[in-house]
C-alpha positions in Angstrom: -27.9 -60.8 -84.5 -24.4 -60.5 -83.6 -22.6 -63.8 -82.6 -20.0 -63.6 -79.8 -16.7 -65.1 -80.3 -13.9 -65.9 -77.9 -10.8 -65.6 -80.0 -8.8 -68.9 -80.1 -6.1 -68.7 -82.8 -6.6 -68.8 -86.5 -8.5 -65.5 -86.8 -7.1 -63.3 -89.7 -5.1 -66.7 -91.0 -5.6 -67.1 -94.9 -7.9 -70.2 -95.2 -8.7 -72.1 -98.4 -12.6 -72.0 -99.2 -13.9 -75.5 -98.3 -15.8 -75.3 -101.8 -12.6 -75.4 -103.6 -12.3 -79.1 -102.4 -14.8 -80.1 -104.7 -13.4 -78.3 -107.6 -9.8 -78.5 -107.3 -7.6 -81.0 -105.9 -9.5 -82.6 -103.2 -6.6 -84.1 -101.2 -4.4 -80.9 -101.3 -7.5 -78.5 -100.7 -8.6 -80.6 -97.6 -5.1 -80.9 -96.2 -4.8 -77.1 -96.2 -7.8 -76.7 -94.2 -6.7 -79.3 -91.7 -3.2 -77.6 -91.4 -5.1 -74.4 -90.5 -7.0 -76.1 -87.8 -3.7 -78.1 -86.4 -1.8 -74.9 -86.0 -4.8 -73.1 -84.2 -4.6 -76.1 -82.0 -1.1 -76.0 -81.3 -1.6 -72.2 -80.4 -4.4 -73.0 -78.0 -4.1 -76.9 -76.8 -6.2 -76.7 -73.7 -9.2 -74.5 -74.3 -10.7 -73.1 -71.2 -14.2 -74.3 -70.0 -15.4 -70.8 -71.2 -14.2 -71.3 -74.8 -15.7 -74.8 -75.0 -19.1 -73.7 -73.8 -18.8 -70.5 -76.0 -18.3 -73.1 -79.1 -21.3 -75.2 -78.1 -23.5 -72.0 -77.6 -22.5 -71.0 -81.2 -23.2 -74.3 -82.5 -26.6 -74.1 -80.7 -27.3 -70.8 -82.2 -26.5 -71.9 -85.7 -29.0 -74.5 -85.3 -31.7 -72.7 -83.4 -31.4 -69.4 -85.3 -31.8 -70.8 -88.7 -34.0 -74.0 -87.9 -36.5 -73.1 -90.4 -34.1 -72.8 -93.3 -32.4 -76.0 -92.2 -35.5 -78.0 -92.0 -36.7 -76.7 -95.4 -33.3 -77.8 -96.9 -33.8 -81.3 -95.4 -37.3 -81.8 -96.9 -36.0 -80.6 -100.1 -33.4 -83.4 -100.2 -36.1 -86.0 -99.4 -38.8 -84.5 -101.8 -41.5 -85.5 -99.2 -41.0 -85.4 -95.4 -42.8 -84.1 -92.6 -41.5 -80.6 -91.4 -42.8 -81.3 -88.0 -41.4 -84.6 -87.6 -38.1 -83.1 -89.3 -37.9 -80.3 -86.6 -38.5 -82.8 -83.9 -35.8 -85.3 -84.8 -33.3 -83.2 -86.3 -33.4 -80.1 -83.9 -35.5 -80.8 -80.6 -34.3 -84.2 -80.4 -30.7 -83.1 -79.8 -31.1 -80.0 -77.5 -31.4 -81.7 -74.1 -28.4 -83.8 -74.7 -26.1 -81.1 -75.8 -27.3 -78.9 -72.8 -26.5 -81.8 -70.6 -23.0 -81.8 -72.0 -22.8 -78.0 -71.6 -23.8 -78.3 -68.0 -21.4 -80.9 -66.9 -18.5 -79.8 -68.9 -16.6 -78.3 -65.9 -17.1 -81.3 -63.9 -15.9 -83.6 -66.9 -12.7 -81.5 -67.3 -11.3 -81.8 -63.8 -8.1 -83.4 -63.3 -8.2 -86.7 -61.3 -5.8 -87.1 -58.6 -4.1 -90.6 -58.0 -2.0 -92.2 -55.3 -3.4 -90.0 -52.5 -1.8 -92.3 -49.9 1.6 -91.9 -51.4 2.1 -88.2 -50.6 4.3 -89.1 -47.4 6.7 -90.8 -50.0 6.7 -87.5 -52.2 4.8 -89.2 -55.1 2.5 -87.1 -57.0 0.0 -88.6 -59.6 -2.9 -87.3 -61.7 -4.8 -87.7 -64.8 -5.6 -85.0 -67.1 -8.5 -85.1 -69.7 -6.8 -83.4 -72.9 -8.2 -82.6 -76.4 -7.2 -84.9 -79.2 -6.6 -82.0 -81.7 -8.8 -82.2 -84.9 -11.6 -84.5 -85.2 -13.1 -85.2 -88.7 -16.8 -85.8 -88.7 -18.3 -87.9 -91.5 -22.1 -87.5 -91.4 -25.0 -89.5 -92.9 -27.9 -88.6 -95.0 -30.7 -90.1 -93.1 -30.2 -87.3 -90.3 -27.9 -84.9 -91.9 -28.1 -82.2 -89.4 -28.7 -84.0 -86.1 -25.9 -86.7 -86.9 -23.5 -83.9 -87.8 -24.0 -81.4 -85.0 -24.2 -84.1 -82.1 -20.6 -85.4 -82.5 -19.4 -82.0 -83.3 -20.9 -80.7 -79.9 -19.1 -83.6 -78.1 -15.9 -82.9 -79.9 -16.0 -79.2 -78.8 -16.8 -80.2 -75.3 -13.4 -82.2 -75.4 -11.7 -79.2 -76.6 -11.3 -80.0 -80.2 -11.4 -78.6 -83.5 -13.8 -80.1 -86.0 -14.0 -80.5 -89.9 -17.4 -82.1 -90.9 -17.9 -83.9 -94.3 -21.5 -83.6 -95.2 -23.2 -86.4 -97.2 -23.6 -85.7 -101.0 -26.9 -87.5 -101.0 -28.3 -84.4 -99.1 -26.9 -81.5 -101.0 -29.0 -78.9 -100.0 -28.8 -79.4 -96.3 -24.9 -79.7 -97.0 -24.7 -76.4 -98.7 -27.0 -74.9 -96.2 -24.7 -75.9 -93.2 -21.6 -75.0 -94.8 -22.8 -71.4 -95.5 -24.2 -71.0 -92.1 -21.3 -72.4 -90.2 -18.8 -69.8 -91.7 -21.1 -67.0 -90.2 -20.9 -68.4 -86.7 -17.3 -69.8 -86.6 -13.7 -69.1 -87.4 -12.7 -71.9 -89.9 -9.7 -72.7 -87.6 -12.7 -74.1 -85.1 -15.2 -75.5 -87.4 -15.1 -76.1 -91.1 -17.8 -77.8 -93.2 -16.8 -79.6 -96.3 -19.0 -80.7 -99.2 -18.4 -82.7 -102.3 -18.8 -86.2 -103.8 -17.1 -89.5 -103.6 -13.8 -88.2 -104.4 -13.9 -85.4 -101.6 -15.3 -88.0 -99.2 -12.6 -90.4 -100.2 -9.9 -87.8 -99.7 -11.4 -86.7 -96.3 -11.2 -90.1 -94.9 -7.6 -90.5 -95.6 -6.5 -87.2 -93.9 -4.3 -87.7 -90.8 -7.1 -86.5 -88.2 -6.7 -87.0 -84.5 -10.1 -89.0 -84.5 -12.7 -89.8 -87.2 -16.2 -89.8 -86.2 -18.2 -91.8 -88.6 -22.1 -92.6 -88.7 -23.6 -94.7 -91.7 -23.4 -98.2 -93.0 -21.2 -101.2 -92.1 -20.0 -101.5 -95.5 -18.8 -98.0 -95.9 -17.7 -98.0 -92.3 -15.3 -100.8 -92.9 -13.8 -98.6 -95.9 -13.6 -95.6 -93.5 -11.5 -97.6 -91.0 -9.3 -98.9 -93.7 -8.4 -95.3 -95.0 -8.0 -94.2 -91.4 -5.7 -97.0 -90.5 -2.9 -95.9 -92.8 -2.3 -93.0 -90.6 -3.2 -94.9 -87.4 -6.3 -92.6 -86.8 -8.5 -93.7 -84.2 -12.4 -94.0 -85.2 -15.8 -94.1 -83.6 -18.1 -96.0 -86.1 -21.8 -95.6 -85.6 -23.2 -98.1 -87.9 -26.8 -100.1 -88.0 -27.9 -103.7 -88.3 -31.1 -105.6 -88.4 -32.4 -104.6 -85.0 -34.7 -107.3 -83.5 -37.6 -107.1 -81.7 -39.2 -109.7 -79.2 -42.6 -109.8 -78.4 -43.1 -111.9 -75.3 -46.2 -114.0 -74.4 -47.1 -111.5 -71.4 -47.0 -108.5 -73.6 -49.9 -106.5 -74.6 -50.0 -107.7 -78.0 -52.1 -105.1 -79.6 -50.3 -102.4 -78.2 -46.9 -103.7 -78.9 -47.9 -104.3 -82.6 -48.8 -100.7 -82.9 -45.8 -99.2 -81.2 -43.6 -101.6 -83.1 -45.2 -100.7 -86.4 -45.0 -97.0 -86.0 -41.3 -97.3 -84.6 -40.7 -98.8 -88.0 -42.1 -95.8 -89.9 -39.8 -93.1 -88.2 -38.3 -91.3 -91.1 -39.8 -93.6 -93.4 -37.9 -96.4 -91.7 -34.5 -94.8 -92.7 -33.2 -94.9 -88.9 -30.5 -96.9 -87.9 -32.5 -97.8 -84.7 -35.7 -98.9 -86.4 -37.0 -102.3 -85.7 -36.1 -104.6 -88.7 -37.3 -108.0 -87.7 -39.9 -109.0 -85.2 -40.3 -112.4 -83.4 -43.9 -113.2 -82.1 -45.2 -116.1 -80.5 -46.3 -118.6 -83.3 -49.9 -118.5 -82.0 -50.0 -114.8 -82.2 -48.8 -114.2 -85.8 -52.1 -113.4 -87.3 -53.3 -111.1 -84.4 -49.8 -109.2 -84.6 -50.1 -108.5 -88.2 -53.6 -107.4 -88.2 -52.9 -105.0 -85.1 -50.0 -103.8 -87.1 -51.8 -102.9 -90.3 -54.6 -101.4 -88.4 -52.1 -99.0 -86.9 -50.4 -98.2 -90.2 -53.7 -97.6 -91.8 -54.7 -95.1 -89.3 -51.6 -93.3 -89.2 -51.2 -93.3 -92.8 -54.8 -92.9 -94.6 -53.0 -91.7 -97.6 -49.2 -92.2 -98.7 -48.9 -91.1 -102.2 -50.3 -87.6 -101.9 -49.5 -87.3 -98.2 -46.5 -84.6 -97.9 -45.9 -86.0 -94.4 -45.2 -89.4 -95.5 -41.2 -89.8 -96.4 -39.8 -90.8 -99.7 -36.9 -92.6 -100.1 -33.9 -90.3 -100.0 -33.2 -91.0 -103.5 -33.7 -93.4 -106.5 -30.9 -95.9 -105.6 -32.3 -96.2 -102.1 -35.8 -96.7 -103.6 -34.9 -99.4 -105.8 -33.0 -101.3 -103.0 -35.8 -101.5 -100.9 -38.5 -102.4 -103.6 -35.8 -105.0 -104.6 -35.5 -106.7 -101.1 -39.4 -106.9 -101.2 -39.6 -108.4 -104.9 -36.9 -110.9 -103.9 -38.9 -112.0 -100.7 -42.0 -112.3 -103.0 -40.2 -114.3 -105.5 -38.8 -116.8 -103.1 -42.1 -117.5 -101.2 -42.7 -114.9 -98.8 -46.0 -113.4 -97.9 -46.3 -109.8 -98.7 -48.9 -107.6 -97.2 -48.7 -104.0 -98.5 -50.8 -101.5 -96.3 -51.7 -99.3 -99.2 -54.9 -97.1 -98.5 -58.2 -98.7 -99.7 -59.0 -97.1 -103.1 -55.6 -95.9 -103.8 -52.8 -97.1 -105.8 -49.7 -98.1 -104.6 -46.9 -95.4 -104.8 -44.4 -95.6 -107.7 -41.1 -94.6 -108.7 -41.9 -91.1 -109.4 -42.6 -90.4 -105.8 -39.7 -92.6 -104.3 -42.5 -93.7 -101.7 -42.8 -97.3 -100.7 -46.2 -98.0 -98.9 -45.8 -99.8 -95.5 -45.3 -103.4 -95.9 -45.3 -106.3 -93.5 -43.6 -109.6 -94.6 -44.0 -113.0 -93.2 -42.7 -116.2 -94.2 -39.0 -115.1 -94.6 -36.5 -118.0 -95.0 -32.7 -117.7 -94.8 -32.1 -117.7 -98.7 -33.9 -114.3 -99.1 -32.0 -111.3 -99.1 -34.1 -109.5 -96.6 -33.1 -112.1 -94.1 -29.7 -110.6 -94.1 -29.7 -107.2 -95.0 -30.8 -104.0 -93.3 -34.0 -102.8 -94.8 -33.7 -99.1 -94.2 -37.5 -98.5 -95.5 -40.9 -98.7 -94.3 -40.7 -102.6 -94.4 -41.0 -105.0 -91.5 -40.2 -108.6 -91.2 -42.3 -110.8 -88.9 -40.9 -114.1 -87.9 -42.6 -116.5 -85.3 -41.1 -118.6 -82.3 -42.3 -121.3 -79.9 -39.7 -120.7 -77.2 -37.5 -117.7 -76.4 -34.3 -119.9 -76.6 -34.9 -120.0 -80.4 -34.9 -116.5 -80.7 -31.7 -116.2 -78.9 -30.0 -118.9 -80.7 -30.9 -117.1 -84.1 -29.8 -113.9 -82.8 -26.3 -115.3 -81.7 -25.7 -116.5 -85.5 -26.2 -112.7 -86.6 -24.1 -109.8 -86.5 -24.6 -107.8 -83.3 -27.3 -105.0 -83.9 -27.4 -101.3 -82.8 -30.3 -102.0 -80.6 -32.6 -105.0 -79.6 -36.0 -104.3 -78.5 -38.3 -106.4 -76.1 -42.1 -105.8 -75.5 -43.3 -107.1 -72.5 -42.8 -106.8 -68.9 -39.4 -106.9 -67.0 -39.3 -110.5 -66.4 -36.7 -113.3 -65.9 -37.2 -114.2 -69.7 -36.2 -110.4 -70.3 -33.3 -110.5 -68.2 -32.1 -113.7 -69.6 -32.5 -112.1 -73.2 -30.3 -109.1 -72.2 -27.6 -111.5 -70.6 -27.4 -113.8 -73.7 -27.8 -111.5 -76.5 -25.3 -109.0 -77.7 -26.3 -105.4 -79.0 -25.3 -101.8 -78.7 -28.2 -101.1 -76.6 -31.6 -102.7 -75.4 -35.0 -100.9 -75.3 -38.1 -102.2 -73.8 -41.7 -101.5 -74.7 -40.9 -98.3 -76.8 -39.0 -97.4 -79.8 -35.6 -95.6 -79.1 -35.9 -95.1 -75.5 -32.6 -96.3 -74.8 -31.4 -92.9 -76.1 -33.6 -91.1 -73.8 -31.1 -90.5 -70.9 -28.8 -87.7 -71.7 -25.8 -89.3 -70.0 -26.3 -93.1 -71.4 -23.6 -94.0 -73.8 -25.0 -94.6 -77.3 -23.0 -96.8 -79.8 -22.7 -100.2 -81.5 -20.8 -103.3 -80.9 -19.3 -105.6 -83.4 -21.0 -104.9 -86.9 -23.0 -102.2 -85.5 -20.0 -100.0 -84.6 -17.4 -99.1 -82.1 -17.2 -96.4 -79.6 -20.0 -94.7 -77.9 -21.2 -90.8 -77.4 -23.9 -89.0 -75.8 -23.0 -87.3 -72.7 -19.9 -88.0 -70.8 -19.1 -91.0 -73.2 -18.6 -88.6 -76.0 -16.6 -86.5 -73.9 -14.4 -89.4 -73.0 -14.3 -90.7 -76.5 -13.0 -87.7 -78.0 -10.4 -86.8 -74.9 -6.9 -88.4 -74.3 -6.6 -89.1 -70.6 -3.2 -88.1 -69.9 -1.2 -89.4 -66.8 1.1 -87.2 -65.1 3.3 -88.7 -62.3 6.2 -87.4 -60.6 8.3 -87.6 -57.6 10.3 -85.4 -55.3 11.7 -88.5 -53.2 15.4 -88.6 -52.6 15.7 -92.3 -53.2 15.3 -94.1 -56.5 11.8 -95.6 -56.9 11.7 -97.8 -60.1 15.4 -97.6 -61.5 16.5 -99.3 -58.0 14.7 -102.6 -58.9 15.0 -102.6 -62.7 18.6 -101.8 -63.4 21.7 -103.8 -62.0 23.5 -104.4 -60.0 20.8 -105.9 -57.6 21.6 -106.3 -54.1 20.4 -109.3 -51.7 17.9 -107.3 -50.2 16.0 -106.4 -53.5 16.3 -110.1 -54.5 14.8 -111.3 -51.1 12.2 -108.6 -51.2 11.0 -109.9 -54.6 11.0 -113.6 -53.6 9.0 -112.5 -50.4 6.4 -110.5 -52.5 6.0 -113.4 -55.0 5.6 -115.9 -51.9 2.8 -113.7 -50.3 0.9 -113.3 -53.9 1.1 -116.9 -54.5 -0.8 -117.7 -51.2 -3.0 -115.1 -51.5 -4.4 -116.5 -55.1 -4.4 -120.1 -53.9 -6.4 -119.1 -51.2 -8.9 -117.4 -53.3 -9.0 -120.3 -55.7 -9.7 -122.8 -52.8 -12.7 -120.6 -51.8 -14.2 -120.8 -55.4 
């Protein structure tokens, strides 16, 4: 096919090969790539809606035209992974959100008029959504395509150029996206960078206009520290130990099934997976039994099941196993849901069988560390206030789950806890509305995207205010000499405002 381009500056410019960043001086090569995009942005600092939509369309075409190749690369990186699930989560799952952004882009780009009542005084004021410039996107390994493309689409919508650093943990996906990007985009619009830790370090130290990072809180802290040297603002999409509360009036069997299967999405390697479940103390055995039943039904085989995801590499496999071993050694009850008459998978497959853990105590590492694998911790509570108190002592998660009806207890839970989002009765349902902001708070991140939130996050809202009035407006009251009228006018204004505030306070 022929891909349509709307020329935006930068075509024909000598551009260094992104691959050279991995073999030469990473910092110098990356800076050259950034300089090319920066120059192109200066030549066209306010792209039209047509240009922005064209970039979004080419981004969609890149993914849709080559979905089979991209899915195959992701499956190869994991070793064992469902092609259908990968297509669903990596490709299909982001289409409606990007289409929503494209559809509403013209409306979001409109200049907003201010001080409409001041026309008689010949004052004009407006707020103009303006591109930031060049956005650096640092993608993760767990959804290496989806979580690189989604922020890129938001950046394009806001009129920016984009450089993507792909995760070195998924090299097949990284190289595939890099080669495809060169076919659909001028490097002055979009450049995909691959490489190991030195490249990633140099990338995070570039003087971008914004950095968008998805990954762990630990790495997010290092990204933010590197960006601070250049005063680069950051959006951090991180994770955490997402809690799940099963209320006493919930359908326990249905809740157990949905929670257990939600934990298994992508082998548990999802930032919004349920991590720790709180069930009424009298319902513990019934919950574990129902969860185990659902896991056995959906995963009759593990070791030889090509749809059962592996841990992405040996390091992550060992980390998950060590969390389970540490909990076992310190007295937790471990229930491995291995299929009957089959051995547990071992390190040669990097697969961890579905595992339920009860009796978790504070000295266990799993009580504090995000699991990021097919392992679910189950706690008990006597009253919901115990759960709220426990969560208040923990870092804010990316999402908090509640299973049960929308009752006063649920609303109290929402009011008194802190999390990036809240989902009730289903895994990840808080991400379903295309215009609902998605992002963390505190330890689970900063800044949000999806829909207009992404456009706003990657735009600068520039105030443009002017006057054609013959009299001075601000300098008359801020620069001496001050006349009697000015002083009396301010005294009267202060007196009026004091009375107004005191009246309001008496009414409380």
